[in-house]
C-alpha positions as a LaTeX table, in Angstrom:
\begin{tabular}{lrrr}
\hline
Residue & $x$ (\AA) & $y$ (\AA) & $z$ (\AA) \\
\hline
Met1 & 104.37 & 106.49 & 94.52 \\
Asn2 & 107.67 & 105.71 & 96.26 \\
Leu3 & 106.18 & 102.44 & 97.54 \\
Leu4 & 105.24 & 101.40 & 93.99 \\
Ile5 & 108.71 & 102.25 & 92.70 \\
Leu6 & 110.23 & 100.16 & 95.49 \\
Ile7 & 107.95 & 97.19 & 94.72 \\
Phe8 & 108.63 & 97.29 & 90.97 \\
Ser9 & 112.38 & 97.73 & 91.60 \\
Val10 & 112.48 & 94.61 & 93.77 \\
Gln11 & 110.75 & 92.61 & 91.04 \\
Val12 & 113.00 & 93.84 & 88.24 \\
Leu13 & 116.16 & 93.27 & 90.26 \\
Ala14 & 114.98 & 89.78 & 91.21 \\
Val15 & 114.53 & 88.84 & 87.54 \\
Val16 & 117.85 & 90.42 & 86.51 \\
Phe17 & 119.81 & 88.84 & 89.37 \\
His18 & 118.37 & 85.42 & 88.55 \\
Phe19 & 119.17 & 85.90 & 84.86 \\
Ile20 & 122.84 & 86.61 & 85.65 \\
Lys21 & 122.89 & 83.68 & 88.13 \\
Leu22 & 123.26 & 85.75 & 91.30 \\
Ile23 & 120.16 & 84.29 & 92.97 \\
Ser24 & 118.27 & 81.01 & 92.61 \\
Lys25 & 114.89 & 80.65 & 90.94 \\
Pro26 & 113.07 & 79.87 & 94.25 \\
Leu27 & 114.48 & 83.08 & 95.77 \\
Met28 & 113.46 & 85.08 & 92.69 \\
Ile29 & 109.93 & 83.70 & 92.86 \\
Ser30 & 109.72 & 84.46 & 96.58 \\
Leu31 & 110.77 & 88.07 & 96.04 \\
Ile32 & 108.29 & 88.49 & 93.20 \\
Arg33 & 105.56 & 86.64 & 95.09 \\
Phe34 & 105.64 & 88.84 & 98.19 \\
Ser35 & 106.27 & 92.12 & 96.36 \\
Tyr36 & 103.46 & 91.42 & 93.88 \\
Ala37 & 101.10 & 90.47 & 96.72 \\
Ser38 & 102.05 & 93.74 & 98.47 \\
Phe39 & 101.15 & 95.64 & 95.31 \\
Leu40 & 97.74 & 93.92 & 95.07 \\
Ile41 & 96.94 & 94.71 & 98.71 \\
Phe42 & 97.98 & 98.34 & 98.28 \\
Ser43 & 96.02 & 98.69 & 95.03 \\
Gly44 & 92.96 & 97.07 & 96.59 \\
Phe45 & 93.14 & 98.97 & 99.87 \\
Val46 & 93.15 & 102.47 & 98.33 \\
Lys47 & 89.97 & 101.48 & 96.47 \\
Leu48 & 88.44 & 99.58 & 99.41 \\
Ile49 & 88.29 & 102.69 & 101.61 \\
Asp50 & 86.09 & 104.32 & 98.95 \\
Pro51 & 84.12 & 101.56 & 97.17 \\
Leu52 & 81.51 & 104.05 & 95.97 \\
Gly53 & 84.18 & 105.95 & 94.05 \\
Phe54 & 85.34 & 102.76 & 92.31 \\
Ser55 & 81.72 & 101.90 & 91.48 \\
Tyr56 & 81.42 & 105.25 & 89.66 \\
Lys57 & 84.45 & 104.26 & 87.59 \\
Leu58 & 82.86 & 100.90 & 86.76 \\
Gln59 & 79.74 & 102.74 & 85.62 \\
Glu60 & 81.90 & 104.66 & 83.12 \\
Tyr61 & 83.19 & 101.39 & 81.68 \\
Phe62 & 79.68 & 99.89 & 81.55 \\
Glu63 & 78.41 & 102.94 & 79.65 \\
Val64 & 81.32 & 102.80 & 77.18 \\
Phe65 & 80.77 & 99.09 & 76.44 \\
Gly66 & 76.99 & 99.41 & 76.34 \\
Phe67 & 76.46 & 97.26 & 79.45 \\
Asp68 & 73.93 & 99.63 & 81.00 \\
Trp69 & 72.12 & 96.70 & 82.60 \\
Leu70 & 75.15 & 96.24 & 84.88 \\
Ile71 & 75.02 & 99.79 & 86.26 \\
Pro72 & 72.60 & 98.89 & 89.11 \\
Leu73 & 75.10 & 96.20 & 90.16 \\
Ser74 & 78.13 & 98.51 & 90.02 \\
Leu75 & 78.48 & 98.92 & 93.80 \\
Phe76 & 78.24 & 95.17 & 94.44 \\
Leu77 & 80.75 & 94.49 & 91.65 \\
Ser78 & 83.03 & 97.23 & 93.00 \\
Ile79 & 83.28 & 95.60 & 96.42 \\
Phe80 & 83.57 & 92.10 & 94.91 \\
Ile81 & 86.43 & 93.05 & 92.54 \\
Ile82 & 88.33 & 94.92 & 95.25 \\
Leu83 & 88.03 & 92.07 & 97.78 \\
Phe84 & 88.89 & 89.55 & 95.04 \\
Glu85 & 92.09 & 91.49 & 94.33 \\
Ile86 & 93.03 & 91.71 & 98.01 \\
Phe87 & 92.34 & 88.06 & 98.82 \\
Leu88 & 94.28 & 86.91 & 95.78 \\
Ala89 & 97.22 & 88.66 & 97.42 \\
Ile90 & 96.53 & 87.18 & 100.86 \\
Phe91 & 96.20 & 83.65 & 99.49 \\
Leu92 & 99.40 & 84.20 & 97.51 \\
Ile93 & 101.23 & 85.29 & 100.68 \\
Phe94 & 100.00 & 82.25 & 102.62 \\
Gly95 & 100.69 & 79.98 & 99.65 \\
Ile96 & 97.32 & 78.22 & 99.67 \\
His97 & 95.10 & 77.24 & 96.71 \\
Val98 & 98.02 & 78.34 & 94.52 \\
Lys99 & 96.70 & 76.96 & 91.23 \\
Arg100 & 93.32 & 78.70 & 91.62 \\
Val101 & 95.01 & 81.92 & 92.75 \\
Met102 & 97.30 & 81.91 & 89.72 \\
Trp103 & 94.41 & 81.39 & 87.31 \\
Gly104 & 92.28 & 84.00 & 89.05 \\
Asn105 & 95.13 & 86.51 & 89.01 \\
Leu106 & 95.93 & 85.85 & 85.35 \\
Ile107 & 92.28 & 86.36 & 84.32 \\
Leu108 & 92.11 & 89.55 & 86.42 \\
Met109 & 95.26 & 90.98 & 84.84 \\
Leu110 & 94.13 & 90.09 & 81.31 \\
Cys111 & 90.85 & 91.93 & 81.95 \\
Phe112 & 92.64 & 94.97 & 83.40 \\
Thr113 & 95.12 & 95.05 & 80.51 \\
Phe114 & 92.33 & 94.91 & 77.93 \\
Leu115 & 90.38 & 97.69 & 79.67 \\
Thr116 & 93.38 & 100.01 & 79.97 \\
Phe117 & 94.37 & 99.36 & 76.33 \\
Phe118 & 90.82 & 100.11 & 75.20 \\
Ser119 & 90.77 & 103.30 & 77.28 \\
Ala120 & 94.14 & 104.42 & 75.92 \\
Tyr121 & 93.56 & 103.57 & 72.27 \\
Phe122 & 90.02 & 104.91 & 72.00 \\
Asn123 & 90.44 & 107.60 & 74.72 \\
Lys124 & 87.11 & 106.63 & 76.27 \\
Val125 & 87.90 & 106.52 & 80.00 \\
Thr126 & 90.68 & 108.97 & 80.83 \\
Asp127 & 91.51 & 107.44 & 84.24 \\
Cys128 & 91.46 & 103.70 & 84.86 \\
Gly129 & 90.65 & 104.08 & 88.56 \\
Cys130 & 93.39 & 101.53 & 89.35 \\
Phe131 & 94.35 & 103.36 & 92.54 \\
Gly132 & 91.07 & 105.12 & 93.27 \\
Asp133 & 91.58 & 108.80 & 94.04 \\
Phe134 & 94.99 & 108.16 & 95.60 \\
Met135 & 96.80 & 108.49 & 92.30 \\
Lys136 & 95.66 & 109.27 & 88.77 \\
Leu137 & 97.32 & 107.64 & 85.77 \\
Asp138 & 96.71 & 108.62 & 82.18 \\
Pro139 & 95.46 & 105.78 & 79.94 \\
Trp140 & 98.76 & 104.90 & 78.24 \\
His141 & 100.70 & 104.82 & 81.53 \\
Ser142 & 97.95 & 102.60 & 82.97 \\
Phe143 & 98.26 & 100.24 & 80.01 \\
Ile144 & 102.07 & 100.06 & 80.30 \\
Lys145 & 101.73 & 99.37 & 84.01 \\
Asp146 & 99.29 & 96.52 & 83.34 \\
Val147 & 101.49 & 95.01 & 80.61 \\
Tyr148 & 104.34 & 94.94 & 83.12 \\
Leu149 & 102.12 & 93.37 & 85.81 \\
Leu150 & 100.87 & 90.81 & 83.29 \\
Phe151 & 104.51 & 89.88 & 82.63 \\
Ile152 & 105.09 & 89.45 & 86.39 \\
Ser153 & 101.88 & 87.40 & 86.65 \\
Leu154 & 103.08 & 85.08 & 83.89 \\
Ile155 & 106.38 & 84.52 & 85.68 \\
Leu156 & 104.47 & 83.48 & 88.80 \\
Phe157 & 102.00 & 81.42 & 86.79 \\
Phe158 & 104.67 & 79.30 & 85.11 \\
Asn159 & 106.69 & 78.91 & 88.31 \\
Gln160 & 103.91 & 78.23 & 90.79 \\
Ser161 & 105.61 & 75.02 & 91.89 \\
His162 & 108.07 & 77.23 & 93.79 \\
Ile163 & 105.27 & 78.88 & 95.81 \\
Asn164 & 105.14 & 77.06 & 99.14 \\
Arg165 & 102.96 & 77.48 & 102.20 \\
Leu166 & 103.99 & 80.29 & 104.52 \\
Leu167 & 102.69 & 78.58 & 107.68 \\
Ser168 & 102.71 & 74.87 & 108.39 \\
Ser169 & 99.66 & 75.05 & 110.67 \\
Leu170 & 96.44 & 74.99 & 108.63 \\
Lys171 & 94.42 & 75.98 & 111.71 \\
Thr172 & 96.49 & 79.13 & 112.26 \\
Thr173 & 96.19 & 79.99 & 108.58 \\
Lys174 & 92.38 & 79.66 & 108.65 \\
Thr175 & 92.13 & 81.76 & 111.82 \\
Leu176 & 94.20 & 84.55 & 110.27 \\
Leu177 & 92.13 & 84.40 & 107.08 \\
Ile178 & 88.87 & 84.76 & 109.04 \\
Ile179 & 90.23 & 87.76 & 110.96 \\
Gln180 & 91.45 & 89.41 & 107.75 \\
Phe181 & 88.14 & 88.73 & 106.03 \\
Ile182 & 86.21 & 90.43 & 108.86 \\
Val183 & 88.57 & 93.43 & 108.82 \\
Phe184 & 88.56 & 93.94 & 105.06 \\
Val185 & 84.78 & 93.48 & 104.72 \\
Ser186 & 84.09 & 95.96 & 107.54 \\
Ile187 & 86.08 & 98.73 & 105.79 \\
Pro188 & 83.72 & 99.23 & 102.80 \\
Met189 & 80.68 & 98.72 & 105.04 \\
His190 & 81.84 & 101.60 & 107.26 \\
Ala191 & 82.67 & 103.77 & 104.23 \\
Leu192 & 79.20 & 103.24 & 102.77 \\
Ser193 & 77.36 & 103.75 & 106.07 \\
Tyr194 & 79.30 & 106.90 & 106.93 \\
Leu195 & 82.24 & 108.34 & 104.96 \\
Pro196 & 85.66 & 106.97 & 103.89 \\
Phe197 & 88.04 & 107.29 & 106.86 \\
Ile198 & 90.83 & 108.34 & 104.45 \\
Asp199 & 89.99 & 110.95 & 101.82 \\
Phe200 & 92.26 & 111.51 & 98.80 \\
Arg201 & 89.88 & 113.82 & 96.95 \\
Pro202 & 90.46 & 117.57 & 96.44 \\
Tyr203 & 87.41 & 118.28 & 98.64 \\
Lys204 & 88.80 & 116.60 & 101.76 \\
Ile205 & 88.68 & 118.38 & 105.13 \\
Gly206 & 91.30 & 121.12 & 105.18 \\
Ser207 & 91.19 & 121.73 & 101.42 \\
Asn208 & 90.66 & 125.21 & 100.03 \\
Ile209 & 88.23 & 124.94 & 97.13 \\
Ala210 & 89.04 & 128.37 & 95.71 \\
Ala211 & 92.78 & 127.59 & 95.71 \\
Gly212 & 92.12 & 124.20 & 94.11 \\
Met213 & 90.34 & 125.90 & 91.20 \\
Lys214 & 93.23 & 128.22 & 90.29 \\
Thr215 & 94.85 & 127.65 & 86.90 \\
Cys216 & 98.57 & 127.67 & 86.19 \\
Asp217 & 98.27 & 131.26 & 84.92 \\
Glu218 & 96.68 & 132.37 & 88.18 \\
Leu219 & 99.21 & 130.51 & 90.32 \\
Asn220 & 102.23 & 131.75 & 88.34 \\
Asp221 & 104.30 & 129.00 & 89.95 \\
Pro222 & 107.35 & 127.72 & 88.00 \\
Lys223 & 106.82 & 124.31 & 89.65 \\
Lys224 & 103.33 & 124.18 & 88.10 \\
Pro225 & 103.86 & 125.16 & 84.45 \\
Cys226 & 101.04 & 125.54 & 81.98 \\
Gln227 & 100.37 & 123.04 & 79.25 \\
Ala228 & 102.37 & 123.75 & 76.09 \\
Glu229 & 100.31 & 123.56 & 72.91 \\
Ala230 & 100.86 & 124.26 & 69.25 \\
Val231 & 98.62 & 124.60 & 66.20 \\
Val232 & 99.38 & 122.73 & 63.00 \\
Tyr233 & 99.70 & 125.36 & 60.22 \\
Met234 & 99.63 & 124.82 & 56.49 \\
Val235 & 102.30 & 127.12 & 55.06 \\
Glu236 & 103.93 & 127.84 & 51.69 \\
Asn237 & 107.62 & 128.44 & 51.09 \\
Lys238 & 108.01 & 131.96 & 49.64 \\
Lys239 & 110.87 & 130.94 & 47.35 \\
Thr240 & 109.91 & 127.48 & 46.10 \\
Gly241 & 106.11 & 127.68 & 46.48 \\
Lys242 & 106.15 & 124.26 & 48.16 \\
Lys243 & 103.40 & 123.70 & 50.75 \\
Arg244 & 103.93 & 121.85 & 53.99 \\
Glu245 & 102.58 & 121.47 & 57.52 \\
Met246 & 104.40 & 123.30 & 60.28 \\
Leu247 & 103.80 & 123.79 & 63.99 \\
Ser248 & 102.89 & 127.31 & 65.05 \\
Thr249 & 105.91 & 127.37 & 67.36 \\
Glu250 & 108.22 & 126.73 & 64.39 \\
Tyr251 & 106.36 & 129.19 & 62.18 \\
Gln252 & 107.00 & 131.96 & 64.70 \\
Lys253 & 110.72 & 131.53 & 64.03 \\
Lys254 & 110.44 & 131.10 & 60.24 \\
Tyr255 & 107.57 & 133.41 & 59.33 \\
Lys256 & 109.85 & 135.39 & 57.00 \\
Glu257 & 110.47 & 132.27 & 54.87 \\
Tyr258 & 106.87 & 130.99 & 54.74 \\
Thr259 & 103.40 & 132.31 & 53.98 \\
Tyr260 & 100.61 & 131.24 & 56.30 \\
Ile261 & 97.68 & 129.51 & 54.54 \\
Ser262 & 95.44 & 127.91 & 57.18 \\
Ala263 & 95.33 & 126.43 & 60.68 \\
Gly264 & 94.57 & 122.84 & 61.58 \\
Glu265 & 94.33 & 120.87 & 64.80 \\
Thr266 & 95.84 & 121.87 & 68.12 \\
Ile267 & 98.28 & 119.37 & 69.63 \\
Thr268 & 99.76 & 119.09 & 73.11 \\
Leu269 & 103.53 & 119.41 & 73.27 \\
Thr270 & 103.96 & 118.95 & 77.02 \\
Lys271 & 101.33 & 118.35 & 79.69 \\
Gly272 & 101.12 & 121.04 & 82.31 \\
Tyr273 & 99.48 & 121.65 & 85.64 \\
Glu274 & 95.78 & 120.88 & 85.85 \\
Pro275 & 93.70 & 122.28 & 88.72 \\
Pro276 & 92.52 & 119.45 & 90.99 \\
Ile277 & 89.08 & 121.10 & 91.18 \\
His278 & 87.20 & 121.89 & 88.00 \\
Asp279 & 83.56 & 122.12 & 86.91 \\
Phe280 & 82.74 & 123.58 & 90.34 \\
Asp281 & 80.03 & 126.04 & 89.34 \\
Ile282 & 77.09 & 126.89 & 91.59 \\
Ile283 & 74.14 & 128.25 & 89.60 \\
Asp284 & 71.11 & 129.96 & 91.05 \\
Pro285 & 68.19 & 128.36 & 89.13 \\
Leu286 & 65.94 & 131.39 & 89.68 \\
Thr287 & 68.28 & 133.98 & 88.13 \\
Gly288 & 70.71 & 131.82 & 86.17 \\
Phe289 & 73.60 & 133.64 & 87.87 \\
Asn290 & 76.83 & 131.90 & 88.87 \\
Val291 & 77.08 & 132.33 & 92.65 \\
Thr292 & 80.26 & 130.28 & 93.18 \\
Asp293 & 82.44 & 133.20 & 94.27 \\
Lys294 & 79.73 & 134.45 & 96.62 \\
Ile295 & 79.47 & 131.06 & 98.36 \\
Leu296 & 83.24 & 130.61 & 98.63 \\
Ser297 & 83.75 & 134.08 & 100.09 \\
Met298 & 81.25 & 133.62 & 102.96 \\
Glu299 & 82.63 & 133.57 & 106.50 \\
Lys300 & 80.75 & 130.34 & 107.15 \\
Val301 & 78.15 & 128.44 & 105.18 \\
Leu302 & 76.47 & 125.04 & 105.45 \\
Leu303 & 75.90 & 123.16 & 102.21 \\
Val304 & 73.45 & 120.27 & 102.01 \\
Ile305 & 74.60 & 118.14 & 99.09 \\
Cys306 & 72.28 & 115.78 & 97.25 \\
Tyr307 & 73.61 & 114.77 & 93.85 \\
Asp308 & 70.34 & 113.13 & 92.75 \\
Ile309 & 67.09 & 113.59 & 94.65 \\
Glu310 & 65.54 & 110.49 & 93.07 \\
Lys311 & 68.26 & 108.25 & 94.53 \\
Thr312 & 68.04 & 109.63 & 98.05 \\
Thr313 & 65.75 & 108.77 & 100.96 \\
Ile314 & 63.17 & 111.05 & 102.53 \\
Asp315 & 64.25 & 109.90 & 106.02 \\
Ala316 & 67.76 & 111.21 & 105.36 \\
His317 & 66.47 & 114.67 & 104.43 \\
Gln318 & 64.10 & 114.71 & 107.38 \\
Lys319 & 66.99 & 114.01 & 109.75 \\
Ile320 & 69.09 & 116.79 & 108.23 \\
Asn321 & 66.17 & 119.23 & 108.33 \\
Glu322 & 65.48 & 118.44 & 111.99 \\
Val323 & 69.09 & 119.36 & 112.83 \\
Leu324 & 69.11 & 122.47 & 110.66 \\
Asp325 & 65.69 & 123.76 & 111.67 \\
Asp326 & 66.98 & 125.52 & 114.81 \\
Ile327 & 69.82 & 127.11 & 112.86 \\
Val328 & 67.40 & 128.44 & 110.28 \\
Lys329 & 65.14 & 129.92 & 112.98 \\
Lys330 & 67.69 & 131.16 & 115.53 \\
Ser331 & 70.84 & 131.90 & 113.55 \\
Asp332 & 71.97 & 133.90 & 110.56 \\
Leu333 & 74.31 & 131.14 & 109.39 \\
Pro334 & 73.52 & 130.71 & 105.67 \\
Ile335 & 72.41 & 127.28 & 104.48 \\
Tyr336 & 72.09 & 126.23 & 100.86 \\
Gly337 & 71.32 & 122.98 & 99.12 \\
Leu338 & 73.39 & 121.82 & 96.15 \\
Ser339 & 71.91 & 119.32 & 93.71 \\
Ser340 & 71.81 & 118.38 & 90.05 \\
Ser341 & 68.04 & 117.98 & 90.42 \\
Ser342 & 65.63 & 120.85 & 89.88 \\
Val343 & 63.81 & 122.61 & 92.73 \\
Glu344 & 60.52 & 121.13 & 91.47 \\
Glu345 & 61.93 & 117.59 & 91.56 \\
Ile346 & 63.21 & 118.15 & 95.10 \\
Gln347 & 59.85 & 119.52 & 96.28 \\
Asn348 & 57.99 & 116.60 & 94.69 \\
Lys349 & 60.31 & 114.03 & 96.26 \\
Leu350 & 60.11 & 115.60 & 99.73 \\
Ser351 & 56.37 & 116.33 & 99.36 \\
Val352 & 56.72 & 119.98 & 100.43 \\
Ser353 & 55.54 & 123.21 & 98.87 \\
Glu354 & 58.37 & 125.26 & 100.41 \\
Leu355 & 61.95 & 124.17 & 101.07 \\
Leu356 & 63.72 & 124.91 & 104.36 \\
Tyr357 & 66.64 & 126.45 & 102.44 \\
Pro358 & 67.20 & 127.39 & 98.78 \\
Tyr359 & 68.74 & 124.89 & 96.37 \\
Phe360 & 71.34 & 125.70 & 93.72 \\
Leu361 & 72.36 & 123.66 & 90.68 \\
Val362 & 75.77 & 121.94 & 90.50 \\
Asp363 & 77.17 & 119.30 & 88.15 \\
Gln364 & 76.32 & 115.79 & 89.38 \\
Thr365 & 79.86 & 114.41 & 88.98 \\
Thr366 & 81.22 & 117.31 & 91.05 \\
Leu367 & 78.73 & 116.60 & 93.85 \\
Lys368 & 79.62 & 112.89 & 93.82 \\
Thr369 & 83.26 & 113.83 & 94.20 \\
Met370 & 82.64 & 116.32 & 97.00 \\
Ile371 & 81.06 & 113.81 & 99.37 \\
Arg372 & 80.18 & 110.11 & 99.24 \\
Ala373 & 76.71 & 110.66 & 100.66 \\
Asn374 & 73.36 & 111.43 & 99.15 \\
Pro375 & 72.62 & 113.62 & 101.07 \\
Gly376 & 75.58 & 114.93 & 103.06 \\
Val377 & 76.51 & 118.22 & 104.71 \\
Phe378 & 79.53 & 120.47 & 104.13 \\
Leu379 & 80.76 & 123.26 & 106.41 \\
Leu380 & 82.78 & 125.87 & 104.51 \\
Glu381 & 84.70 & 128.78 & 105.97 \\
Lys382 & 85.79 & 131.22 & 103.26 \\
Gly383 & 86.05 & 128.34 & 100.81 \\
Leu384 & 87.95 & 126.10 & 103.24 \\
Val385 & 86.40 & 122.70 & 103.97 \\
Lys386 & 86.13 & 122.73 & 107.77 \\
Gln387 & 83.96 & 119.63 & 108.19 \\
Lys388 & 81.68 & 117.28 & 106.30 \\
Trp389 & 79.19 & 114.71 & 107.49 \\
His390 & 77.26 & 111.78 & 106.10 \\
Trp391 & 73.59 & 112.22 & 106.95 \\
Arg392 & 73.83 & 109.21 & 109.29 \\
Asn393 & 76.48 & 110.78 & 111.55 \\
Leu394 & 75.37 & 114.40 & 111.42 \\
Pro395 & 75.63 & 115.82 & 114.99 \\
Ser396 & 72.29 & 116.65 & 116.59 \\
Asp397 & 73.72 & 120.01 & 117.70 \\
Leu398 & 75.51 & 122.10 & 115.09 \\
Ser399 & 75.72 & 125.21 & 117.24 \\
Ile400 & 79.50 & 124.71 & 117.36 \\
Thr401 & 79.66 & 125.69 & 113.69 \\
Gln402 & 78.58 & 129.20 & 114.61 \\
His403 & 81.63 & 129.91 & 116.78 \\
\hline
\end{tabular}
């Protein structure tokens, strides 16, 4: 957040200083050019390390706009948009293909501004996904941010004649571009083949799931206040008989002067602390009981997570089962599967009549957030995330988890 404040401050000061004739226009454009490019790289990078997460956000937009036919392409589009954003910044820094970069950037910012306005006005997508899981912005703040960035983009667009090449050697520039392309393309490929090497989600290694579920009332922390709400009351003045709407907080102070008639909608006065982990409920499909507390209180437990059995591969489950087979036979370490699919669907997909370990039901979105693998494995110790693995890099010997 401090980096973003610094970048935006440099841009604002550059415009103000040029307006009061303290700096020249070329210097103003240079300051805006490099600071804006830094913002694009930062914004793209925090999404690039988790392209699957950004693809889930794109799916939300596709569903809202009725573009369901684009959902199968969401991962490809996720990587394309992220790399497009990053290489706009790199080309802007090097000062090459300026006209195309300016048009591409302007179109990108117009699209982002429209999407964030739509999300804010219609309250359809509550988080734009602009910074992945690194930072969440509510819809109106996202829209204001994009309006500001559109303003900066227009300044660059109409002053692109002041954007000069950074390096005089075209050969050096091309070499650097090839190296950067290889680096930036390899990042999402690694994240998809294994797991993101930086994790901003509330289920990252070292996180305590039980603590992350606590509400403001349970925490009782003055730094994490609860959300303040009020109900709109219809009341009647006892002396004049005049009816009016009044917030419940005001009515509590003036109840002697007014007669309560009815209650209306509930409005938010101030936003409060929201637990980073919610909708984490583990249900035993056989009994219907919620076994969340039981799982989180275990000394150690392995969780095999498969958010959708139909979108997984049998080879992946076979590899996991080969590793876990010895633990099941020779150890008392509990192992459970978590999925949004039913036990019958899992058995049909894996072509088995009996599963190696029992499966519990969990919300699909929660499972997608827990681990970017389908399937993947979690090691919990009294609710603390000790380790997690993509099925591709699951160690062949998990005996260490028993010590």
